[in-house]
C-alpha positions as CSV (number, residue, x, y, z in Angstrom):
1,X,130.3,88.4,16.4
2,X,131.2,88.9,20.7
3,X,133.4,91.9,20.9
4,X,135.2,92.5,23.7
5,X,135.1,95.5,26.2
6,X,138.7,97.3,26.0
7,X,139.9,96.9,29.5
8,X,139.2,93.0,29.1
9,X,141.0,93.0,25.9
10,X,144.5,94.7,27.1
11,X,144.5,91.6,29.7
12,X,142.9,88.7,27.4
13,X,145.5,86.0,25.9
14,X,146.5,86.6,22.6
15,X,144.7,83.7,20.8
16,X,146.8,80.8,19.2
17,X,145.1,81.4,15.9
18,X,144.2,85.4,15.4
19,X,144.3,88.0,12.2
20,X,144.4,91.2,13.0
21,X,142.8,93.8,10.4
22,X,142.3,98.0,10.8
23,X,143.9,97.2,15.1
24,X,141.6,94.4,15.9
25,X,142.3,91.0,16.6
26,X,139.9,88.3,15.3
27,X,139.9,85.3,17.3
28,X,139.7,82.5,14.3
29,X,138.4,79.9,16.5
30,X,135.8,81.7,18.4
31,X,134.9,84.3,16.5
32,X,135.5,87.2,19.0
33,X,136.7,90.4,17.8
34,X,138.2,92.4,20.0
35,X,138.1,96.0,19.5
36,X,141.0,98.5,18.6
37,X,144.1,98.1,20.8
38,X,145.7,101.1,22.5
39,X,148.0,102.7,20.0
40,X,150.9,102.1,21.9
41,X,150.7,98.0,23.1
42,X,153.2,95.3,22.9
43,X,152.8,91.4,22.8
44,X,154.4,89.6,25.6
45,X,154.0,85.4,26.9
46,X,150.8,85.9,24.4
47,X,149.2,88.3,26.0
48,X,148.5,92.1,25.1
49,X,150.1,94.9,27.2
50,X,149.4,98.7,27.4
51,X,152.8,100.9,26.8
52,X,152.8,104.0,28.5
53,X,155.3,107.1,27.9
54,X,155.1,110.5,29.3
55,X,155.4,113.4,27.5
56,X,159.3,114.1,28.5
57,X,160.2,110.5,27.6
58,X,158.4,111.2,23.9
59,X,160.3,114.4,23.5
60,X,163.7,112.9,23.9
61,X,162.5,109.3,22.0
62,X,161.8,112.3,19.2
63,X,165.3,114.0,19.8
64,X,167.0,111.4,19.1
65,X,165.3,109.7,16.5
66,X,165.7,112.9,14.8
67,X,169.6,112.7,15.3
68,X,169.3,109.3,14.2
69,X,167.3,109.5,11.4
70,X,169.9,112.1,9.5
71,X,172.9,109.9,10.1
72,X,171.3,106.8,8.4
73,X,169.5,108.6,5.9
74,X,172.9,110.3,5.4
75,X,174.8,107.0,5.0
76,X,172.3,105.6,3.6
77,X,172.8,102.7,6.5
78,X,168.8,101.8,7.2
79,X,165.6,102.9,8.7
80,X,165.4,105.0,11.7
81,X,161.4,104.8,13.1
82,X,159.9,105.9,16.5
83,X,157.2,103.5,18.6
84,X,157.0,100.8,15.6
85,X,155.9,97.3,16.8
86,X,158.0,94.8,15.9
87,X,157.6,90.8,15.7
88,X,161.1,89.2,17.3
89,X,161.4,85.8,16.2
90,X,158.9,82.9,16.7
91,X,158.0,82.9,20.4
92,X,155.1,85.6,19.8
93,X,157.3,88.6,21.4
94,X,156.1,91.7,20.1
95,X,158.2,94.9,21.5
96,X,157.4,98.6,20.4
97,X,161.2,100.0,21.5
98,X,160.7,104.1,21.6
99,X,163.1,104.5,19.3
100,X,165.1,101.6,16.8
101,X,167.5,101.3,13.6
102,X,167.5,98.5,11.1
103,X,170.3,98.4,8.7
104,X,170.3,98.3,5.0
105,X,171.7,94.8,5.8
106,X,168.7,93.6,7.8
107,X,165.9,95.7,5.6
108,X,166.9,97.3,2.2
109,X,167.3,100.8,2.3
110,X,165.2,101.7,-0.3
111,X,162.3,99.4,0.9
112,X,159.9,100.8,2.3
113,X,158.2,99.1,5.6
114,X,155.3,96.8,5.2
115,X,151.9,97.6,5.7
116,X,151.3,94.8,8.4
117,X,150.9,96.0,11.9
118,X,154.1,94.8,13.2
119,X,157.4,95.0,11.0
120,X,158.6,90.9,10.9
121,X,162.2,92.0,11.3
122,X,164.4,92.3,14.4
123,X,166.1,96.0,14.6
124,X,169.6,96.0,15.0
125,X,168.9,98.7,17.5
126,X,166.6,99.4,20.0
127,X,166.0,101.8,22.3
128,X,164.0,102.5,25.4
129,X,163.4,106.0,27.1
130,X,162.6,105.0,30.9
131,X,159.3,106.5,31.8
132,X,157.9,106.9,35.5
133,X,155.9,104.0,35.1
134,X,158.9,101.8,33.8
135,X,160.3,99.1,37.0
136,X,163.9,98.1,37.0
137,X,162.8,94.2,36.0
138,X,160.6,95.5,33.4
139,X,163.5,97.2,31.5
140,X,165.5,94.0,31.8
141,X,163.1,91.8,30.5
142,X,162.9,94.2,27.7
143,X,166.8,94.5,27.3
144,X,166.8,90.5,27.3
145,X,164.2,90.1,24.7
146,X,165.9,92.1,22.5
147,X,169.1,90.4,23.0
148,X,167.9,86.9,22.9
149,X,166.1,87.9,19.2
150,X,169.1,89.5,17.6
151,X,169.1,93.3,18.6
152,X,172.6,93.9,18.2
153,X,172.5,97.2,20.5
154,X,170.2,98.5,23.5
155,X,170.3,102.1,24.7
156,X,168.7,102.5,28.2
157,X,167.5,106.0,28.6
158,X,167.2,108.3,31.7
159,X,165.7,111.4,31.8
160,X,166.3,112.2,35.1
161,X,169.3,111.3,36.0
162,X,170.3,112.3,32.6
163,X,171.6,109.5,30.9
164,X,172.0,106.6,28.4
165,X,173.8,103.2,29.2
166,X,174.5,101.4,26.5
167,X,174.4,97.9,26.1
168,X,176.3,95.5,23.8
169,X,175.3,92.1,25.1
170,X,172.8,91.7,28.6
171,X,175.8,91.8,30.8
172,X,178.3,94.7,28.9
173,X,177.0,98.2,29.3
174,X,179.2,101.3,29.1
175,X,177.4,105.0,30.6
176,X,177.5,108.4,29.5
177,X,176.7,111.5,31.3
178,X,176.1,115.0,30.2
179,X,179.8,116.0,29.3
180,X,179.9,112.4,27.0
181,X,179.2,111.8,23.9
182,X,177.5,109.2,22.1
183,X,178.4,106.6,20.2
184,X,177.2,103.4,18.1
185,X,179.7,101.4,17.4
186,X,180.0,98.9,16.2
187,X,176.1,99.6,15.2
188,X,176.4,102.7,13.5
189,X,180.1,103.5,12.8
190,X,180.6,107.3,12.8
191,X,177.7,108.4,14.9
192,X,178.4,110.6,17.6
193,X,176.0,112.8,19.8
194,X,177.0,114.9,22.5
195,X,175.0,113.9,25.5
196,X,174.2,117.9,26.2
197,X,172.9,118.3,22.3
198,X,170.1,115.9,23.5
199,X,169.7,117.1,26.8
200,X,169.7,120.5,26.0
201,X,166.2,122.0,27.4
202,X,165.5,122.9,31.3
203,X,163.6,121.1,33.7
204,X,160.0,122.0,33.5
């Protein structure tokens, strides 16, 4: 069976008929086997794209997921996950937000996530921690994809300066700084997190 090199696989358009087994993509028409995909990848416009994330951004995403996870677990509100790949509707778009929340109304709180490579549910909340390699257009495109799919709220987290932009629609945004307390109305009523708590460590 022919195998594509990893670099070619990242750029390779997604076949019309394919299956993913153990992280590998098989084109059912040609029989071409793509090698294991990067651990962090997305599918946009039918093509695989590798997602890059710095150590600082990953650390902040973990802190945010930790606080969200405690709240959602105590409230039995749903699922909080990190770097989960989601199937966003029927357009073939698969996005991997750094942190996401799925309400119990969209996936029962007592039901495990599926064993598939991508979770076929649209999260209520999607969080992107901006990395140095991210461009404005890229973040804007991701935000639009999320809302087009039915995500209810998007957070854009910047580590320098330390701010969080909360979008309830693609054009409606409120910004939180170091002296503010983050809330998640109406997606997670009652959730509060001082921004200074999230960014409690000194710059490296």
